C-alpha positions as CSV (number, residue, x, y, z in Angstrom):
1,M,-43.0,76.5,115.6
2,I,-40.9,77.1,118.8
3,R,-42.8,79.2,121.4
4,K,-40.8,81.9,123.1
5,Q,-40.6,81.1,126.8
6,R,-42.2,83.8,129.0
7,K,-39.8,85.4,131.4
8,I,-40.5,84.7,135.1
9,V,-41.0,87.9,137.0
10,T,-39.9,87.8,140.6
11,V,-41.4,89.9,143.4
12,G,-39.6,90.4,146.8
13,F,-41.7,91.5,149.7
14,V,-40.5,93.4,152.8
15,A,-43.1,93.1,155.6
16,L,-43.2,95.7,158.3
17,G,-45.7,96.8,160.9
18,C,-48.4,95.6,163.3
19,P,-50.7,92.5,163.1
20,K,-53.2,94.5,161.0
21,N,-50.4,95.2,158.5
22,I,-49.5,91.5,158.5
23,V,-53.0,90.6,157.4
24,D,-52.8,93.1,154.5
25,I,-49.4,91.7,153.6
26,E,-50.7,88.1,153.6
27,K,-53.6,89.1,151.3
28,M,-51.2,90.9,148.9
29,L,-48.9,87.9,148.8
30,A,-51.8,85.7,147.8
31,K,-52.8,88.1,145.1
32,I,-49.3,88.2,143.7
33,A,-48.9,84.4,143.8
34,Q,-52.3,83.8,142.1
35,S,-51.4,86.2,139.3
36,G,-48.5,84.1,138.1
37,L,-45.7,86.3,139.6
38,V,-43.1,84.4,141.6
39,I,-42.4,85.5,145.2
40,T,-38.7,85.3,146.1
41,A,-37.2,85.1,149.6
42,K,-34.4,87.4,148.4
43,P,-36.0,90.8,147.8
44,E,-32.6,92.4,147.1
45,N,-32.4,90.5,143.8
46,A,-36.0,90.6,142.8
47,D,-37.4,92.2,139.7
48,V,-39.8,94.2,141.8
49,V,-39.6,94.9,145.5
50,V,-42.7,95.7,147.4
51,I,-42.2,97.3,150.9
52,N,-45.3,97.3,153.0
53,T,-44.7,100.0,155.6
54,C,-45.8,101.1,159.0
55,G,-46.2,104.8,159.7
56,F,-47.7,104.9,163.2
57,I,-44.8,106.5,165.1
58,E,-41.4,107.9,164.3
59,P,-39.4,104.7,164.9
60,A,-41.7,102.8,162.6
61,K,-41.3,105.5,160.0
62,A,-37.5,105.4,160.3
63,E,-37.5,101.7,159.9
64,A,-39.7,101.9,156.8
65,L,-37.5,104.6,155.2
66,Q,-34.4,102.5,155.9
67,A,-35.9,99.6,154.1
68,I,-37.0,101.8,151.2
69,Y,-33.5,103.4,150.8
70,H,-32.0,99.9,150.9
71,A,-34.3,98.7,148.1
72,V,-33.5,101.9,146.1
73,D,-29.8,101.2,146.6
74,C,-30.2,97.7,145.3
75,K,-32.0,99.2,142.3
76,G,-29.1,101.6,141.7
77,R,-26.7,98.7,141.6
78,G,-28.9,97.0,139.0
79,N,-30.1,94.1,141.2
80,V,-33.7,95.4,141.3
81,K,-35.8,96.9,138.5
82,K,-38.6,98.6,140.4
83,V,-39.4,99.6,143.9
84,I,-43.1,99.9,145.2
85,V,-44.0,101.3,148.6
86,A,-47.3,100.3,150.2
87,G,-48.9,100.3,153.6
88,C,-49.6,102.9,156.3
89,L,-46.6,105.2,155.5
90,S,-47.8,105.4,151.9
91,Q,-51.3,106.3,153.0
92,R,-49.9,108.9,155.4
93,L,-47.4,110.6,153.2
94,G,-48.7,109.8,149.7
95,R,-46.9,111.7,147.0
96,Q,-44.5,113.2,149.5
97,L,-42.7,109.8,149.4
98,L,-42.1,110.2,145.6
99,D,-40.5,113.6,146.3
100,Q,-38.5,112.4,149.3
101,V,-37.1,109.3,147.7
102,P,-36.4,109.7,143.9
103,G,-35.8,106.0,143.4
104,I,-39.4,104.9,144.3
105,D,-41.4,103.8,141.2
106,A,-44.9,103.6,142.7
107,V,-46.7,104.5,146.0
108,I,-49.8,102.6,146.9
109,G,-52.5,103.6,149.3
110,L,-54.4,101.2,151.5
111,G,-57.3,101.1,149.2
112,Q,-55.2,99.5,146.5
113,R,-54.3,96.4,148.5
114,D,-56.3,93.9,146.4
115,N,-54.9,95.5,143.1
116,I,-51.3,94.8,144.0
117,A,-50.6,92.2,141.3
118,R,-52.0,94.5,138.5
119,I,-50.0,97.4,139.9
120,V,-46.8,95.3,140.0
121,K,-47.1,94.4,136.4
122,K,-48.0,97.9,135.3
123,T,-45.1,99.4,137.3
124,L,-42.6,96.9,135.8
125,F,-43.3,97.9,132.2
126,C,-44.1,101.6,132.8
127,K,-41.4,104.4,132.6
128,K,-43.4,106.8,134.6
129,R,-43.4,107.0,138.4
130,L,-46.9,106.1,139.6
131,A,-49.0,107.0,142.6
132,Y,-52.2,105.0,143.5
133,L,-53.4,107.1,146.4
134,E,-57.1,106.4,146.5
135,H,-58.2,106.6,150.2
136,W,-59.1,103.6,152.3
137,P,-61.8,101.4,150.8
138,K,-65.3,102.2,151.8
139,K,-66.4,98.6,151.7
140,R,-65.5,96.3,154.6
141,S,-62.3,94.3,154.0
142,N,-62.4,90.7,152.9
143,D,-59.3,89.0,154.3
144,S,-60.0,85.5,153.1
145,G,-57.5,83.7,150.8
146,R,-54.3,84.8,152.5
147,L,-50.8,83.4,152.2
148,L,-49.9,83.1,155.8
149,I,-46.5,84.2,156.9
150,T,-47.1,83.6,160.6
151,G,-46.8,79.8,160.3
152,R,-49.5,77.2,159.7
153,H,-50.8,76.8,163.2
154,W,-51.6,80.4,164.3
155,A,-52.9,83.4,162.5
156,Y,-54.4,86.8,163.0
157,L,-58.2,87.2,162.5
158,R,-59.1,90.9,161.9
159,I,-62.7,91.7,162.9
160,S,-62.8,95.3,162.0
161,E,-60.9,98.1,160.3
162,G,-60.3,101.8,161.2
163,C,-61.0,103.6,164.4
164,N,-63.5,106.2,165.7
165,H,-61.5,107.1,168.8
166,R,-59.7,110.4,168.7
167,C,-56.7,109.9,171.0
168,S,-54.7,113.1,170.7
169,F,-51.4,111.2,170.1
170,C,-52.6,108.7,167.5
171,T,-52.4,108.8,163.7
172,I,-54.5,105.6,163.0
173,P,-57.9,107.2,162.3
174,A,-56.3,109.5,159.8
175,I,-54.5,106.6,158.1
176,R,-57.1,103.8,158.2
177,G,-60.3,105.7,158.4
178,K,-63.5,105.3,160.4
179,F,-64.4,102.1,162.3
180,R,-65.9,99.4,160.1
181,S,-66.9,96.0,161.5
182,K,-66.9,92.9,159.3
183,S,-70.1,90.9,159.2
184,R,-70.3,87.9,161.5
185,L,-70.7,85.6,158.6
186,R,-67.6,86.9,156.9
187,I,-65.5,86.6,160.1
188,L,-66.8,83.0,160.8
189,A,-66.0,82.1,157.2
190,E,-62.5,83.4,157.4
191,A,-62.0,81.6,160.7
192,A,-63.2,78.4,159.3
193,E,-60.9,78.8,156.3
194,L,-57.9,79.3,158.6
195,A,-58.9,76.3,160.7
196,R,-59.1,74.1,157.5
197,C,-55.5,75.3,156.8
198,G,-54.4,74.0,160.1
199,V,-54.6,77.1,162.3
200,A,-55.2,76.2,165.9
201,E,-54.7,79.6,167.5
202,L,-56.8,82.6,166.3
203,N,-55.5,86.0,167.5
204,I,-58.5,88.4,167.3
205,I,-57.3,91.9,166.3
206,A,-58.8,95.3,165.5
207,Q,-57.9,98.8,166.5
208,D,-60.4,98.3,169.4
209,T,-61.9,94.8,169.5
210,T,-64.5,95.8,172.2
211,C,-66.1,98.1,169.6
212,Y,-67.0,95.2,167.3
213,G,-70.5,95.3,165.9
214,R,-71.5,98.8,167.2
215,D,-71.6,100.2,163.7
216,L,-73.8,97.2,162.7
217,K,-76.2,97.9,165.6
218,M,-75.1,94.8,167.4
219,K,-75.2,94.6,171.2
220,N,-72.5,92.6,172.9
221,G,-70.9,92.0,169.5
222,L,-67.5,90.7,170.7
223,A,-69.1,88.4,173.4
224,K,-71.4,86.9,170.8
225,L,-68.7,86.5,168.3
226,I,-66.3,84.5,170.5
227,T,-69.2,82.2,171.4
228,E,-69.7,81.5,167.7
229,L,-66.0,81.2,166.9
230,E,-65.5,78.5,169.5
231,E,-67.9,76.2,167.6
232,I,-65.4,76.0,164.7
233,A,-63.7,72.6,164.6
234,G,-59.9,72.7,164.7
235,V,-59.7,76.0,166.6
236,A,-58.2,75.4,170.1
237,W,-57.2,78.9,171.3
238,I,-59.0,82.2,170.8
239,R,-56.9,85.1,172.0
240,L,-58.3,88.6,172.4
241,M,-56.0,91.5,171.6
242,Y,-56.4,95.3,171.8
243,L,-59.4,95.7,174.1
244,W,-60.2,99.3,175.3
245,P,-60.7,99.2,179.0
246,T,-64.0,101.1,178.9
247,G,-65.3,98.5,176.5
248,I,-64.9,95.6,178.8
249,D,-68.2,95.0,180.6
250,D,-69.7,92.2,182.7
251,R,-71.2,90.5,179.6
252,L,-67.8,90.2,178.0
253,I,-66.1,89.1,181.1
254,D,-68.7,86.3,181.6
255,A,-68.3,85.2,178.0
256,I,-64.5,84.9,178.4
257,A,-64.8,83.1,181.8
258,S,-67.3,80.6,180.5
259,S,-65.7,80.0,177.1
260,K,-64.0,76.7,176.4
261,K,-61.6,78.1,173.9
262,T,-61.1,81.8,174.6
263,I,-57.9,81.7,176.6
264,H,-57.5,83.7,179.8
265,Y,-55.3,86.4,178.3
266,L,-56.3,90.0,177.6
267,D,-54.3,92.7,176.0
268,I,-55.7,96.0,177.4
269,P,-53.7,99.2,176.4
270,I,-54.3,101.8,179.2
271,Q,-51.6,104.3,178.1
272,H,-51.6,106.2,181.5
273,V,-53.5,106.5,184.8
274,N,-53.1,110.2,185.8
275,R,-56.4,112.0,185.3
276,T,-54.9,115.2,183.7
277,I,-52.8,113.2,181.3
278,L,-55.7,110.9,180.3
279,R,-57.8,113.9,179.6
280,A,-55.1,115.5,177.5
281,M,-54.8,112.1,175.6
282,R,-58.6,112.2,175.1
283,R,-58.9,108.9,176.9
284,P,-62.2,108.3,178.8
285,D,-60.5,106.1,181.5
286,T,-59.7,107.1,185.1
287,K,-57.3,105.4,187.5
288,D,-60.1,104.3,189.8
289,R,-62.0,102.7,186.9
290,L,-58.9,100.9,185.8
291,H,-58.2,99.8,189.3
292,R,-61.7,98.3,189.6
293,L,-61.5,96.7,186.2
294,I,-58.3,94.8,187.0
295,E,-59.7,93.7,190.4
296,K,-63.0,92.5,188.7
297,L,-61.1,90.6,186.0
298,R,-58.9,88.8,188.6
299,R,-61.9,87.9,190.7
300,A,-63.9,86.6,187.8
301,I,-60.9,84.8,186.1
302,P,-58.3,84.0,188.7
303,D,-55.7,82.7,186.2
304,I,-56.1,85.7,183.9
305,V,-52.9,87.0,182.2
306,L,-52.9,90.7,181.6
307,R,-50.9,92.7,179.1
308,T,-50.9,96.5,178.7
309,T,-49.3,99.3,176.8
310,L,-48.2,102.7,178.2
311,I,-46.8,106.0,177.0
312,V,-44.3,108.0,179.0
313,G,-43.2,111.6,178.4
314,F,-46.6,112.8,177.2
315,P,-46.6,116.7,176.9
316,G,-46.9,118.2,180.4
317,E,-46.2,114.9,182.3
318,T,-44.6,115.9,185.6
319,D,-42.4,113.9,187.8
320,R,-45.3,113.4,190.2
321,Q,-47.6,112.2,187.4
322,F,-45.0,109.7,186.2
323,A,-44.5,108.5,189.8
324,E,-48.3,108.0,190.0
325,L,-48.1,105.8,186.9
326,L,-45.1,103.9,188.3
327,E,-47.0,103.2,191.6
328,F,-50.0,101.9,189.6
329,I,-47.7,99.5,187.7
330,K,-46.3,98.2,191.0
331,W,-49.8,97.6,192.3
332,A,-51.3,96.1,189.1
333,R,-48.4,93.7,188.5
334,F,-49.2,93.2,184.8
335,D,-47.8,89.9,183.4
336,A,-46.5,91.7,180.3
337,L,-46.1,95.4,179.4
338,G,-45.0,97.4,176.4
339,C,-44.0,101.0,176.8
340,F,-43.3,103.8,174.3
341,Q,-41.9,107.2,174.6
342,F,-44.3,109.9,173.3
343,Y,-43.6,111.0,169.8
344,P,-45.1,114.3,168.5
345,E,-46.6,112.9,165.3
346,S,-47.5,115.4,162.6
347,G,-51.2,116.0,162.4
348,T,-52.1,115.0,165.9
349,G,-53.3,117.3,168.6
350,A,-50.6,116.2,171.1
351,A,-47.8,117.3,168.7
352,R,-48.9,120.9,169.1
353,M,-49.4,120.8,172.9
354,P,-47.2,122.9,175.2
355,G,-44.9,121.3,177.7
356,Q,-43.1,118.9,175.3
357,I,-40.8,116.7,177.4
358,A,-37.0,116.6,176.7
359,Q,-35.8,113.4,175.0
360,T,-33.4,112.6,177.9
361,V,-36.3,112.8,180.4
362,K,-38.5,110.5,178.3
363,Q,-35.7,108.0,177.9
364,H,-35.0,108.0,181.7
365,R,-38.7,107.4,182.5
366,L,-38.9,104.6,179.9
367,E,-35.9,102.8,181.4
368,K,-37.2,103.3,185.0
369,L,-40.6,101.9,184.2
370,M,-39.3,99.0,182.2
371,L,-36.9,98.0,185.0
372,T,-39.8,98.1,187.4
373,Q,-41.8,95.9,185.1
374,Q,-38.8,93.6,184.7
375,E,-38.7,92.9,188.4
376,I,-42.4,92.0,188.3
377,A,-42.1,89.8,185.3
378,F,-39.1,87.9,186.6
379,A,-40.8,87.3,190.0
380,K,-43.9,86.0,188.2
381,N,-41.7,83.6,186.2
382,R,-40.0,82.3,189.3
383,N,-43.3,81.6,190.8
384,R,-44.2,79.4,187.8
385,I,-41.3,77.0,188.4
386,G,-42.8,73.6,189.1
387,N,-46.1,74.5,187.4
388,R,-47.5,72.3,184.6
389,L,-48.6,74.1,181.4
390,T,-50.0,73.3,178.1
391,C,-47.7,74.7,175.4
392,L,-48.3,75.2,171.7
393,V,-45.0,74.4,169.9
394,D,-44.0,77.0,167.4
395,S,-40.6,75.6,166.1
396,I,-37.9,73.1,166.9
397,D,-34.2,73.5,166.0
398,D,-31.8,70.8,164.8
399,K,-30.7,70.3,168.4
400,G,-34.2,69.3,169.6
401,I,-34.8,72.5,171.4
402,G,-38.4,73.7,170.9
403,R,-39.8,77.1,171.2
404,G,-43.5,77.5,172.1
405,R,-45.9,79.4,174.2
406,F,-48.4,78.7,177.0
407,Y,-51.7,80.6,176.9
408,G,-50.2,83.6,178.7
409,Q,-47.8,84.4,175.8
410,A,-49.0,86.0,172.7
411,P,-47.0,85.4,169.5
412,K,-44.3,88.0,168.5
413,V,-44.9,90.4,171.4
414,D,-44.4,88.3,174.6
415,S,-41.9,85.9,176.0
416,I,-41.7,82.2,175.0
417,C,-41.3,78.7,176.5
418,I,-38.0,77.1,175.7
419,I,-38.7,73.4,175.5
420,E,-35.9,71.0,176.3
421,H,-35.6,67.7,174.4
422,C,-38.8,68.5,172.5
423,S,-40.2,65.4,170.6
424,A,-43.3,67.2,169.2
425,T,-43.7,69.0,165.9
426,A,-44.6,72.6,165.2
427,G,-48.3,73.2,165.7
428,Q,-48.8,70.5,168.3
429,F,-49.9,71.1,171.9
430,I,-47.8,69.4,174.6
431,N,-47.9,69.1,178.4
432,A,-44.9,70.6,180.0
433,E,-43.4,71.4,183.4
434,V,-41.6,74.7,184.2
435,T,-38.1,73.9,185.3
436,G,-36.4,77.3,185.2
437,T,-36.3,80.8,183.7
438,E,-34.1,82.6,181.2
439,N,-34.7,86.3,181.5
440,Y,-38.3,86.8,180.4
441,D,-38.6,83.3,179.0
442,L,-39.7,80.0,180.7
443,I,-37.6,76.9,180.5
444,V,-39.9,73.8,180.3
445,R,-39.6,70.1,179.9
446,Q,-42.0,68.0,177.9
447,I,-44.0,65.5,180.1
């Protein structure tokens, strides 16, 4: 008797969004691979295309819709059988996506992440259009068993989900729900699993990492956690991302300063410094407190590298208030800075505020601020020429040019080190000397 060979079902994955989204994507990829489905690197020719979307602000939404329409177009040409949309935009818009884009076959809410393989199979053989829109899971996420797409030597480690802050411009609490910390034991188990897979750099992420443990009645949760994480063999760098300024206290600063593995890099989104704007944003900070925090960090950790994120063009922002922000940036001299124009996101308080700023004004302010930051960043780079650094090699091309990072460069969001005549392999640490600069990047030679 000749058995009929089972047809191989291929799944193409389009990965969009922030590091939190990347963790969800890696978990879904693992579930798909474990189910016997085959992941293809060419989603435009897959049986099923899964698009994991971001829906935080308008540009992310536009990028997601572009990817969705492209997949639907591939389906219309007969190259793809089914199109599934997942992620934050699905959670935010739900069934509206089915109405907006007729070619979508299924829409998946965030609570269905771990059911992705079953949903792919059902969608493939179902003639109906499906919507799996259960809200975010009430239980705390388990991110173990991921199929890493970041590379083997670095990864994101999510320590909590959701957010309890109510910033007037932000959609995250509505999309991802209330703040929920993972247990210490689960985080440590996930970190150990990543280390066994060869991960040397753990990038700690959450919507606000300084809140870790508060819902579990833990005191100094983040400080205690990094102390335990540095005991894991194989982990060399622990990088802290997304720290609310008001959550950084003396205990946490001391823990970072005394840690052998927590690198001296902090990502601290401040958004603005003007008192009126901060109040309208529902941010508890003040310019004076931010000023004191930066001074305190630099006194306690002299080689600290600071990154921040800002919003320009918030409703009611005057020329004088923008000038106040610009002067603060000139004083603070952040090592890295990301800036966004304000977008009036549906469902947020700021979208309904009076005094909405014209697009041309927002664009002008964005460009002026980023040019100011460029001068700061370029000057800091020039001052590093001749310095010796430890670099983590990320990749090497066929010409022997390596690309890596020293501790002051976070993956994907910051500049890089261009390593001339690199003899190391990806994932190795090397000693290097800075010999020059190329825009925001450092040029180094291996020593």
